[in-house]
N, C-alpha and C positions, 0 to 999 in steps of 0.2 A: 540696448537694454542696460539696466544699472549694473555697475561692476561690483565685485565683492571685495570688501576691505581685506587687506592682507595682514593686518595686525590690530591689536587692541587700540582703542581710541588714545591718541597721544595726549599727554598732559594730565591724565587722570592719576589720582593718587594710588589707585589699585587697578590692576587689569580686570578685576571682577566688576568694577563700577558700572560699565555699560550694560552688563548682563542684569545687574540689580535694577536698572531703570526699566528694562524690558519686563523683568519679573514683576515689578511693582504695577505696571499697567496690566499685565496678564492676570494678576491676583484678583482683580475685581470680577473676573468671569467665574472661576470656581467658587468664589464666595457666594454665588447665587444658590448654592445648596442650602443656604440659610432660609430661602423663601419657603422651602418645604415645611420648616417648623413654624412658619408664620401663617399657615393656611387658616387655622382656626380663628386667629385674630383678624385676618382679612375678611373672612365670612361674617364675623360679628360686626366689623366696621361698616360694611356695605349692605348688610342684611340679605345675604345671598343664600339661595338653596345650595347645598353642598356640591352637587354635580357641576355647578357653574365654575367652581374653583379650577377645574381642569384647564380652562382657557388662559389662566395665568401662566401655565407651563407651555401650552400649545402655541400661543401667540409669540412667545419668546424663542422656543426651540425651533419652530418651523421657520421663522425669519432667519435665525442664525445659520441653520444648517443649509437652507436652500441657496444662500448667497455666498457661503464660505469659499467654495472652489472658484467661483467667479472673482471674488476679492483676491484670492491667491494669485490668479492670473494677472489682475490689475497691478498687484504688488510687483510681479516680475517685470511688468512693463514700466511702471512709474517710480518704483523704489519702495522698499519695505518701510523705511522711515516715514515716508509721506502717508502711507496707508495706516501705520500705527498711530500717527498724530491725529488723523481723522477719527480713528477708532476710539481713542481716549477722550477726544473732544466730544464726540457724539454720546459716549457713555456718561460723561459728566452731565450733559443735558438730560439724558434719559433718566438717570437716577433722581435728579431734581424733579422732573415731571412726575415720576412715580410717587415720590414722597409727598408731593403737594396735590396729588390727584383728588378732586372733589367727588368724583363719581367712579363707578366700576368701569364704564366704557373709557373714561379718561385714563384709568390705570392700565387697561389693556393697550391703549394707544402708546402709552409710555413704555410698555413691555416690548412692543414692536420696534420702537426706536432703540431700546436697549439691545434687542436682538441684532439690529444693524451694527451697533457699536461692537458687540461681542464678536460678530462675524468678521469685522475688519481687524480686530485685535488678534484673534486666534488664527486667522488666515495667514498672517505674516509674522506672528510672534516667533516661531521657531526659525524661520528664514532670517529675520532681522538679527536674532541672537547669534546664529552661526556666522552671519556675514561680517560681524564685528571682530572676529577672531580668525587666526590661521585655520585652514582646512584640516590640518593635522590635529586640531583640538575639537573637531566636530562632535565626536561622541561624548567628550567631557562636557561640552557646552549643552548638548541636548539633555544629558543627565541632570545637569543643574537647572535647566529650564523646567524639566518635568518635576524636579524636587520643589521648585517654587510654586508650580501649579498645584501640587499636592498639599502644600502648606495652606493654600486658599481653601482647598476641600476640607482640611482639618479644622480651620478656624470658623468655617461657615456655621456648622451646627453647634459648635461649642461656644464661641465668643458671642455670636448673635442670639443665642438662647438667653444670655444675660441681658443683652441690649433690648431685646423685645420685651422682656419682663419689666425693664426699667423705663423704656421710652415709648413702647407701643409698636404697632404693626409697621409703621413707616421706617423704623430704624434699619431694616434690612436694605433699604434703598438710600436713605439720607446719609448714613455713615460711609457709604462707598463713593459718594460724589466727590469729597475732597481727595480721596485716594486717586481716583481717575484724573482729577484736575492736577494733582502733583505730578503724576506720570506724564501728563501732557506737557507741563512746563519743563520737566527734566529732559524729555525726549528731544527738545530743541537743541540740547547740547551734543547729541549724537552726530557723527559725521554725515555730511551730505554725500550720497553716492554720485559717481561720475555718470552723467547722462549719456546714453548711447543713442543710436538712431531710433526714431519713433517706429513703433510697430502697430499694425492694425489690430483692432479689438473685435472679437467675434460676438457682436451684440445678439445676434439670433441664437447662437449657442448658449450664451448666458441666460437669455430669457427662457429657452427650452429647459435648461438644467434646473433653474429655479422653479419652474412650473412642475416639472417631473418629480423633483424631490418633495415639493409641497404636497402633491397628490399622494405620493407614497407614504409620507408621514401621517397624513390625514386618514389614509386607509388603515394603517397600523393602529391608529387611535380608535378606529371604529370596529376593531376586532372584538371589542368587549362590550356587549355581545355583537356578533356580525349581523348585518342586515343587507338589504338591497343596495343601500348607498355604499357599503363597503366594497361590493363587487364593482360598482360603477367607478369608484375612486381608484381601485386597483387596476382596472382596465385603462383608465385615463393615464395613470402613472406609467404603465408599461408602454402604451402607445407614444407618449411624449418622450420618454427616455430613449425609445428606439429612434425617434426623429432626431433627438440630440446626438445619438451615436452616429447616425448618418451624416448629420451636419458636421461633426468633428472630423469625420473621415475625408470630407471633401474640401475643408477649408485649409488654407496654408498655415495659419497660426491659430490652432484650436485652443479652447479653454483648457483641455486636458488631452495629452497624447496617450492614446490607448496602446501604443506599442509595448510598454513594459508589462501590460496585463497579459500579453501573449506568452510571457514567461510563466510557467505554472507556479514556481516558487513565489513570485511577486503577487500573483492573484491569491494564492493560499494565505500568505501572511496578512493580507488585507481582510480576507474573510475571517481569519482568526481574530483580528482586532475587533471586528463586529461582534463575534460570538463571545469573546472573553468579556467585553464590556456589557453584553447582554446578561451574562451570568452574574457579573459583579454588581449590577444594579439591584439584585435581590436584597442586599444589605440596606440600602437607603429606602427601598420600597416596603419591606416587611419588618425590619428590625425596630423601627420606631413604634409600630403597633405592639410588638412584643415587649418592649421596654415600658410602654405605657401601662402595662398590666402589673408592673412591679410597684407594690405599695410604698409610698414615701419617696420615690425616685423623682427628683425635680427635673424640669426641662433642661437646665444647664448641665446637670449630671448625666442625663441621657445623651445630650450632645457630646459630652466628653467620651462616652462609650462609643458612639458612632464615629468619633474622630480617630479611633484606633486603626481603621483601614487606611485612610489617607496618611496617617503617621507612618504606617508600614511602607507606603510609597516613598515618603521622605527618607526613610532609612535605606531603602533598596536602591534608589536612583544613583547615588554616588558609588554604591557597591557594584552596580551594573557597569559603571564607567571603568572601575578598576578591573573587573572581570574581562572587559572587552579588550584589554591589552594582550591577553594571552588565550582567549577563547573566542570561538566563532559566535556571531550574534544568534545564529539558529539555536545553538546549545543553550545560551542564556534565555532565549525566548521560551524554549521548551521547559526549562527548569522553572521559570516563572509561572508558566501555565500549570505545571504540576502542583506547585505550592498554592496557587489560587484554588485549585480543586480541593486540596487538603484543608485549607482554611474554611471553605464553604461547607465541607462535610463536617468539620468540627462544630460549626454553628448549628448544623442539623441535629446534633446530639444534645442540644440544650433541653433542660427539663422545664416543667411548669413553673418552678421556682428557679430563676436563673442564677447560675454561678457567674457573677459579673467578671471576676478576673479571667476565668476560662473563656467566657464569651469574648472579652476584649482581646485575649491572646489569639483566638481563632480569627477574629477580624484582622488583627495585625499580621498574621501569617498570610492571609488572603491579600492584604495590601502589599506585603513584600513581594508576593508573586506577581501582582499587577505592575509594581514598579520595575521589576526585572524585565518583564515582557515589554512594557511600553518603551523603555530605553532601547532595547534591542530592535523593536519594531521600527521606531523612528530612524535608527541607524541604518537598517536595511532599506527602508523606503527612500531616504535622502541619498543613499549611495546609488540606488538604481535609477534615479531620475536626474537628468543633467543639472549641473549647478545653477545654470541660468533660469531653471524652472523650480528653484527651491521653494518659492512661495506656494506653488501648486502642490509640491510634495508635503509641506507642512499642513496645508489646508486639507489634503486628502487624509492625513492621519487624524486630524481633529474631526473631520466630517464622518469618517467611519466609526470613530469612537462615539459620537453623538447618535448616529443611526443605531448602533448597538444598544445604547442606553434607552432610546425611545422604544425600540423593539422589546427590550427586556421589561419595560413598564407594562406593556400589553400582554406579552406571552406569560410572564411570571404571575401576573395577577389572574390571568385565565386559569393557570394551573392551580393557584391557591384557591380561587373561588369554586372551581369544580370539585376540589377535594374537601372543602370545609363542610361540616355538617352542623346542625343546630345543637348537637350534644355538647355538654360542658367541656369535653376534651377535644371537640371538633377543631378549635383554633390551633391547638398544639400539634395535632396530627397533620393538619394541612401545612402548618409552618415547617415542620420537620421534612415532610415529603417535598415541599417546594424547594427547600435548600438542598435536598439530595438530588433533585432534578437539576438545579443550578450547578452543583458540584460535578454532575455527570458530563456537562458540556465541555469544560476544560479537560476532564479526564479522557473524553473521546478524542479531543484534539491531540492530546499527547500520544494516544494509541495510533491515530491516523498518521502523525508525523513519524513515529517510529517505524510504521509499516512502509512509508515512503523511503525512509532511510537513505540508502546509497543512491537512489535515483535522483536525489536533490542536487541541484547545481546552483551555486550563488550567482545571480545575474551580474553583479559588479563587485569587485574586490574592495573592501573597506580600507581606507587610509589608516595606517597605524598611528596611534596617538602618542607620538614621541614628545610632544610638548605638554603632556598632561600635568606635569608637576609645576607648570607656570601658574596654575591656579591654586 
């Protein structure tokens, strides 16, 4: 298996330079939030009925999520640098294909290729970043990695709102191609890992996992409204995932080792990551509709407001790294969960005429909460899984995040649509109630964690970050 680098890349001007290369390649993935603001332009360009636009999201997210854990395992086997290079190269091709797509089916095909590239990048991004530095700096590196990921989320709706207005629908793809290409070129300067003995790859497990997650995501998508096909997809997802679990139990080198999940704390923190990202998606799902009701608010201005949440993550990530020096990750995670609930509840207090500064502040508080939680979460997960499986650990974190987002898109829209009435005030009543529902999810998680309290035991002790000041 690939060895882990013991120190930053020699010969670089700054010890942060390798991390910036990984961050640049990772940046193209969260920038995909810009596609949401491009929906109306894509519908107009290809003459689509509005419901067809959902396949822009489904084709990309389904491909990315279903393959991510398998790619993480491949990274553990072949090296994170190699997988990252493949990811940035494929992403460059995918963005070009999407930008030049002559038809809607061609655009969807490009989105599938983009999902492959994103899955490769995200599966090994955290593992590659941490492998380039001493293990004592793991929490600090994870914090900075999450900060760069959040920068992409902030730039997506704000910067690309301007680009779409100026250059048209394809800007959300064409302007990312050179970024991915630059990351591909620069990644060749990262050190090659020492190759270990070859390991077998569980191809059957990888196929079952991809199929099971695909069926699950499609079932979630069909919940609005549910029909017979929803039940069929859910049954298929459950059956295939059970087969995957059995396959992993009997193979010598599984895609993912289920051992850590027998520890209640580890299982709970992963469930929390799903639920917190479920509630967090309420902002990107409903806030754009709310801001569109503000007279005179331009698309770029609305994008800047929406950027408040990821900017909160940018602020919180290094803060979480500092807190980790003297506080347990569990405490940081619970604090972040509570702040996320406060921010979402603050949004639910919005009036028919929004107070933009208060709205942005509430989104920022929610973002700070998410930032604290995410750094603590990745700290816990990467500490609990052996270092030679760091690719699977990072992929698990990204996969549970995406599953939460996809579930949120369905569940929260179901809540909103069931509460909305045709009355003039119907939108605002449903908007407030949906955000109160979203705020209740992290609040319930905090209550649950406090009830567990003294029964919790950390599966693996985290390494103290004595080298934090080197960055």
